[in-house]
C-alpha positions, 0 to 999 in steps of 0.5 A, a space after each residue: 499500499 502506497 500512501 502520502 502523510 504530512 509530518 505537520 498538518 499545516 504544511 503542504 509538504 507530503 512525505 511518501 511512504 510505502 506499507 508492506 504486509 509480508 509473508 512472515 507477518 511483519 508489517 514493514 513501513 518505508 519512508 521513501 523520503 528518509 529510509 533510515 525512519 523505516 520501522 517494522 512490526 511482527 504481528 503473527 506468524 501468518 502470512 499477510 494477505 492485504 492491509 488497509 489503513 483507516 487514516 482518521 481513525 488511526 487504525 490498521 487492519 490486516 487480513 491473513 491467508 488463512 482469513 484471520 483478521 487483526 485490527 491495530 493502533 497505527 498513527 500515520 503522522 508518528 509512523 508508529 505502529 502500536 498494540 494489536 487492538 483485537 484479533 478475530 477469525 472470520 467464522 468457519 472458513 480457513 481457506 486462502 484469500 485470493 482477493 479482497 476489497 474495501 467498502 467503506 461504510 458512511 453509516 458506521 461513524 468511521 469506526 470500522 468498515 466492510 469488505 468483500 473477499 474471495 477464497 478458493 471455495 468459489 464464493 463471494 465473502 462479505 465481513 463486517 468488522 463491527 460485529 464480526 459477521 460474515 455473508 456468503 454469496 454463491 453463483 460461481 463454480 471455480 475460484 473467484 480470482 478477482 473482485 472490483 467494486 464500483 458505486 453499488 455494483 460488485 464484478 467478480 471474475 472466476 476460473 470457471 470462465 464467467 464474469 458475474 455483475 452484483 448489485 449490493 446495498 447497505 441498510 442501517 441496521 447492519 444488513 447487507 444484501 447482494 444480488 447477481 444481476 448479470 452473468 457474462 460467459 463465453 471465456 473458457 479461461 
Protein backbone atom coordinates (compact mmCIF):
# COMPACT_ATOMS: atom_id res chain seq x y z
CA UNK A 1 0.00 0.00 0.00
CA UNK A 2 1.37 3.41 -0.99
CA UNK A 3 0.21 6.42 1.00
CA UNK A 4 1.26 10.00 1.63
CA UNK A 5 1.41 11.81 4.96
CA UNK A 6 2.42 15.22 6.24
CA UNK A 7 4.88 15.65 9.10
CA UNK A 8 3.03 18.81 10.03
CA UNK A 9 -0.68 18.99 9.10
CA UNK A 10 -0.31 22.68 8.17
CA UNK A 11 2.43 22.12 5.60
CA UNK A 12 1.84 21.07 2.01
CA UNK A 13 4.97 18.91 1.88
CA UNK A 14 3.86 15.33 1.40
CA UNK A 15 6.02 12.46 2.58
CA UNK A 16 5.53 9.22 0.59
CA UNK A 17 5.37 5.93 2.49
CA UNK A 18 5.16 2.33 1.41
CA UNK A 19 3.40 -0.07 3.78
CA UNK A 20 4.07 -3.77 3.21
CA UNK A 21 2.38 -6.84 4.65
CA UNK A 22 4.88 -9.69 4.51
CA UNK A 23 4.72 -13.46 4.28
CA UNK A 24 6.32 -13.84 7.73
CA UNK A 25 3.58 -11.78 9.45
CA UNK A 26 5.59 -8.57 9.64
CA UNK A 27 4.39 -5.11 8.64
CA UNK A 28 7.11 -2.81 7.31
CA UNK A 29 6.71 0.90 6.73
CA UNK A 30 9.23 2.53 4.39
CA UNK A 31 9.54 6.29 4.44
CA UNK A 32 10.64 6.86 0.85
CA UNK A 33 12.14 10.30 1.63
CA UNK A 34 13.90 9.24 4.83
CA UNK A 35 14.71 5.50 4.64
CA UNK A 36 16.54 5.58 7.97
CA UNK A 37 13.20 6.23 9.73
CA UNK A 38 11.59 3.07 8.35
CA UNK A 39 9.88 0.88 10.94
CA UNK A 40 8.67 -2.70 11.19
CA UNK A 41 6.37 -4.59 13.53
CA UNK A 42 5.85 -8.33 13.80
CA UNK A 43 2.17 -9.19 14.17
CA UNK A 44 1.58 -12.90 13.71
CA UNK A 45 3.22 -16.04 12.38
CA UNK A 46 1.04 -16.10 9.28
CA UNK A 47 1.28 -14.65 5.82
CA UNK A 48 -0.40 -11.23 5.53
CA UNK A 49 -2.63 -11.17 2.46
CA UNK A 50 -3.68 -7.53 2.54
CA UNK A 51 -3.71 -4.46 4.72
CA UNK A 52 -5.72 -1.27 4.92
CA UNK A 53 -5.14 1.95 6.87
CA UNK A 54 -8.01 4.07 8.19
CA UNK A 55 -6.16 7.39 8.52
CA UNK A 56 -8.71 9.35 10.57
CA UNK A 57 -9.30 6.49 13.01
CA UNK A 58 -5.57 5.67 13.35
CA UNK A 59 -6.24 1.99 12.68
CA UNK A 60 -4.41 -0.64 10.70
CA UNK A 61 -6.40 -3.64 9.47
CA UNK A 62 -4.72 -6.86 8.34
CA UNK A 63 -6.12 -10.01 6.76
CA UNK A 64 -3.97 -13.13 6.65
CA UNK A 65 -4.05 -15.84 3.99
CA UNK A 66 -6.05 -18.15 6.26
CA UNK A 67 -8.58 -15.38 6.98
CA UNK A 68 -7.44 -14.21 10.39
CA UNK A 69 -8.46 -10.59 10.87
CA UNK A 70 -6.26 -8.22 12.91
CA UNK A 71 -6.98 -4.63 13.96
CA UNK A 72 -4.18 -2.48 15.45
CA UNK A 73 -3.48 1.12 16.42
CA UNK A 74 -1.50 2.99 13.80
CA UNK A 75 -0.51 6.65 13.64
CA UNK A 76 0.51 7.90 10.20
CA UNK A 77 1.85 11.23 11.43
CA UNK A 78 4.10 9.63 14.04
CA UNK A 79 4.77 6.59 11.85
CA UNK A 80 4.10 4.36 14.84
CA UNK A 81 2.62 0.87 14.77
CA UNK A 82 1.31 0.11 18.25
CA UNK A 83 -0.52 -2.65 20.08
CA UNK A 84 -2.85 -5.12 18.46
CA UNK A 85 -6.30 -3.98 19.52
CA UNK A 86 -8.42 -6.89 18.38
CA UNK A 87 -7.80 -10.29 16.86
CA UNK A 88 -10.61 -12.39 15.44
CA UNK A 89 -11.21 -15.08 12.89
CA UNK A 90 -13.68 -14.79 10.09
CA UNK A 91 -15.94 -17.63 11.19
CA UNK A 92 -15.99 -21.04 9.61
CA UNK A 93 -13.76 -20.64 6.58
CA UNK A 94 -10.07 -21.46 6.72
CA UNK A 95 -9.35 -21.04 3.03
CA UNK A 96 -6.65 -19.01 1.31
CA UNK A 97 -7.74 -15.47 0.42
CA UNK A 98 -7.48 -14.77 -3.33
CA UNK A 99 -8.70 -11.15 -3.59
CA UNK A 100 -10.13 -8.48 -1.31
CA UNK A 101 -11.80 -5.09 -1.74
CA UNK A 102 -12.63 -2.60 1.00
CA UNK A 103 -16.12 -1.12 1.07
CA UNK A 104 -16.42 2.07 3.10
CA UNK A 105 -19.49 2.38 5.26
CA UNK A 106 -20.67 5.95 5.94
CA UNK A 107 -23.29 4.83 8.48
CA UNK A 108 -20.77 3.39 10.96
CA UNK A 109 -19.27 6.72 12.01
CA UNK A 110 -15.88 5.69 10.67
CA UNK A 111 -15.02 3.21 13.45
CA UNK A 112 -15.08 0.10 11.32
CA UNK A 113 -15.47 -0.89 7.72
CA UNK A 114 -16.79 -3.65 5.55
CA UNK A 115 -14.98 -5.64 2.91
CA UNK A 116 -15.54 -8.27 0.25
CA UNK A 117 -13.14 -11.12 -0.29
CA UNK A 118 -12.83 -14.40 -2.16
CA UNK A 119 -11.09 -17.63 -1.32
CA UNK A 120 -10.61 -21.00 -2.95
CA UNK A 121 -14.12 -22.21 -2.12
CA UNK A 122 -15.75 -20.41 -5.11
CA UNK A 123 -17.80 -17.96 -3.02
CA UNK A 124 -17.93 -14.18 -2.67
CA UNK A 125 -17.80 -13.22 1.01
CA UNK A 126 -18.71 -10.06 2.87
CA UNK A 127 -17.23 -9.27 6.30
CA UNK A 128 -18.32 -6.54 8.73
CA UNK A 129 -15.53 -5.63 11.17
CA UNK A 130 -17.93 -3.96 13.63
CA UNK A 131 -19.76 -7.18 14.50
CA UNK A 132 -17.61 -9.96 13.01
CA UNK A 133 -20.43 -11.25 10.82
CA UNK A 134 -19.73 -12.86 7.50
CA UNK A 135 -22.17 -13.42 4.63
CA UNK A 136 -21.61 -15.71 1.67
CA UNK A 137 -22.84 -15.21 -1.88
CA UNK A 138 -22.80 -18.22 -4.18
CA UNK A 139 -22.89 -18.52 -7.93
CA UNK A 140 -19.45 -19.26 -9.34
CA UNK A 141 -18.39 -22.88 -9.85
CA UNK A 142 -14.62 -22.31 -9.60
CA UNK A 143 -12.20 -19.98 -7.80
CA UNK A 144 -13.07 -16.26 -7.91
CA UNK A 145 -9.74 -14.71 -8.84
CA UNK A 146 -10.65 -11.02 -8.87
CA UNK A 147 -13.16 -8.51 -7.49
CA UNK A 148 -13.83 -4.91 -8.38
CA UNK A 149 -16.27 -2.53 -6.70
CA UNK A 150 -17.78 0.70 -8.04
CA UNK A 151 -20.70 2.49 -6.41
CA UNK A 152 -23.37 -0.18 -5.77
CA UNK A 153 -21.90 -2.74 -8.15
CA UNK A 154 -19.45 -5.60 -7.75
CA UNK A 155 -17.79 -7.51 -10.58
CA UNK A 156 -16.24 -10.93 -9.98
CA UNK A 157 -14.11 -12.90 -12.42
CA UNK A 158 -13.75 -16.64 -11.96
CA UNK A 159 -11.73 -19.56 -13.28
CA UNK A 160 -15.08 -21.02 -14.35
CA UNK A 161 -14.87 -18.70 -17.39
CA UNK A 162 -17.58 -16.32 -16.23
CA UNK A 163 -17.82 -12.75 -15.02
CA UNK A 164 -20.69 -11.94 -12.68
CA UNK A 165 -22.16 -8.50 -12.04
CA UNK A 166 -23.61 -8.09 -8.56
CA UNK A 167 -25.67 -5.28 -7.08
CA UNK A 168 -25.24 -4.56 -3.39
CA UNK A 169 -26.83 -2.24 -0.83
CA UNK A 170 -26.33 -1.29 2.82
CA UNK A 171 -29.11 -0.94 5.33
CA UNK A 172 -28.97 1.09 8.55
CA UNK A 173 -29.55 -2.01 10.68
CA UNK A 174 -26.33 -3.58 9.45
CA UNK A 175 -27.95 -5.84 6.90
CA UNK A 176 -26.23 -6.41 3.59
CA UNK A 177 -27.85 -7.49 0.35
CA UNK A 178 -26.02 -8.70 -2.74
CA UNK A 179 -27.71 -10.14 -5.83
CA UNK A 180 -26.19 -11.35 -9.10
CA UNK A 181 -27.82 -9.28 -11.85
CA UNK A 182 -25.65 -10.30 -14.80
CA UNK A 183 -23.67 -13.29 -16.03
CA UNK A 184 -21.15 -13.03 -18.84
CA UNK A 185 -19.90 -16.28 -20.40
CA UNK A 186 -17.89 -17.43 -23.33
CA UNK A 187 -14.32 -17.34 -22.14
CA UNK A 188 -12.91 -20.79 -21.40
CA UNK A 189 -10.03 -19.36 -19.35
